[in-house]
Structure formats: structure tokens, C-alpha cells
C-alpha positions as CSV (number, residue, x, y, z in Angstrom):
1,X,10.5,-50.4,-34.6
2,X,8.1,-47.7,-35.7
3,X,9.2,-44.2,-36.3
4,X,6.9,-41.2,-35.5
5,X,5.4,-41.1,-39.0
6,X,4.6,-44.8,-38.9
7,X,3.1,-44.5,-35.4
8,X,1.0,-41.5,-36.5
9,X,-0.4,-43.4,-39.5
10,X,-1.2,-46.4,-37.2
11,X,-2.9,-44.3,-34.6
12,X,-5.0,-42.3,-37.1
13,X,-6.0,-45.4,-39.1
14,X,-7.0,-47.6,-36.2
15,X,-10.1,-46.4,-34.4
16,X,-9.2,-48.1,-31.1
17,X,-5.6,-46.8,-31.2
18,X,-7.0,-43.3,-31.9
19,X,-9.4,-43.4,-28.9
20,X,-6.6,-44.7,-26.6
21,X,-4.2,-42.0,-27.8
22,X,-6.9,-39.3,-27.6
23,X,-7.9,-40.4,-24.1
24,X,-4.2,-40.2,-23.0
25,X,-3.8,-36.8,-24.6
26,X,-7.0,-35.4,-22.9
27,X,-5.8,-36.8,-19.6
28,X,-2.4,-35.2,-20.0
29,X,-3.9,-31.9,-21.0
30,X,-6.4,-32.0,-18.0
31,X,-3.5,-32.8,-15.6
32,X,-1.5,-29.9,-17.0
33,X,-4.4,-27.5,-16.4
34,X,-4.8,-28.9,-12.9
35,X,-1.1,-28.5,-12.2
36,X,-1.2,-24.9,-13.5
37,X,-4.3,-24.1,-11.3
38,X,-2.6,-25.7,-8.3
39,X,0.5,-23.7,-8.9
40,X,-1.5,-20.5,-9.1
41,X,-3.4,-21.3,-5.9
42,X,-0.1,-22.1,-4.2
43,X,1.4,-18.8,-5.4
44,X,-1.6,-16.9,-4.2
45,X,-1.4,-18.6,-0.8
46,X,2.3,-17.9,-0.5
47,X,1.8,-14.3,-1.4
48,X,-0.9,-13.9,1.1
49,X,1.2,-15.5,3.9
50,X,4.1,-13.3,3.1
51,X,1.9,-10.2,3.1
52,X,0.5,-11.2,6.5
53,X,4.0,-11.8,7.9
54,X,5.2,-8.4,6.7
55,X,2.2,-6.7,8.3
56,X,2.7,-8.6,11.6
57,X,6.4,-7.7,11.6
58,X,6.0,-4.1,10.4
59,X,7.1,-2.5,13.8
60,X,10.1,-4.8,14.0
61,X,11.1,-4.0,10.4
62,X,10.8,-0.3,10.9
63,X,13.0,-0.5,14.1
64,X,15.6,-2.6,12.3
65,X,15.7,-0.1,9.4
66,X,16.1,2.8,11.8
67,X,18.8,0.9,13.7
68,X,20.6,0.2,10.4
69,X,20.5,3.8,9.3
70,X,21.8,4.9,12.7
71,X,24.7,2.4,12.6
72,X,25.6,3.6,9.1
73,X,25.7,7.2,10.5
74,X,27.9,6.0,13.4
75,X,30.3,4.3,11.0
76,X,30.6,7.4,8.9
77,X,31.2,9.5,12.0
78,X,33.8,7.1,13.4
79,X,35.5,6.9,10.0
80,X,35.8,10.7,9.7
81,X,37.1,11.2,13.3
82,X,40.8,11.4,13.8
83,X,42.7,11.5,17.1
84,X,42.9,15.0,18.3
85,X,40.1,16.3,16.1
86,X,37.4,16.3,18.7
87,X,36.4,19.8,19.7
88,X,33.5,19.0,22.1
89,X,29.8,18.6,21.5
90,X,27.6,15.5,21.1
91,X,29.2,12.4,19.6
92,X,27.0,10.4,17.2
93,X,27.6,7.0,18.9
94,X,27.2,8.4,22.4
95,X,23.7,7.2,23.5
96,X,23.3,10.1,26.0
97,X,24.6,12.7,23.5
98,X,26.8,14.3,26.3
99,X,30.1,13.4,24.8
100,X,31.3,11.8,28.1
């Protein structure tokens, strides 16, 4: 069995073996470049699709953000309310704001 050094000597000494090895190396290098290019194209496509999705859903995202912030405010208000501490006025979780 040949080790790497013996194989390198054989490949560089024999013109046919050198051409075969070089052709395989070139093919592998070209395939690597193609794979990299395809990966970048796929990344660009994915980024564009995500951007379009975010633009299409912008109104929904803003509504969900506002709802999330409101719910956080309601939770804080509920956590700070103790029985017997209500003195009147609007209640944060009351949709009408009348306190009833």
C-alpha cells in the first residue's frame, strides 16, 4: 500500500496519472465554486422572501406588538392591585375604561 509521499511521487512522475489527478482536482474545485455560488443564490433568495413576508405582515406584526405591550401593562396593573385598594377611576384591563 502506498503512503501519501509515494502516491505524490507516482502522480508527479507519471504524465497520465498527473493529468488524471489534475482533472479531478479541477473538477472538485469547480464543483466547490458552484456549490458556493448556489449557496449564495439560495441565501439571497431566502433573504428576499423573508423581507417580502415581513412587509406583507407589517400591519399584523405592529398589532401584535401593541397587543403584547398592552398585555404587559395589564399584568403589571393586576400584580400591583390588592383587594380593597381600588379607589375608582379607569381600570387598565377594562376595555371601556369605565371601571364597571
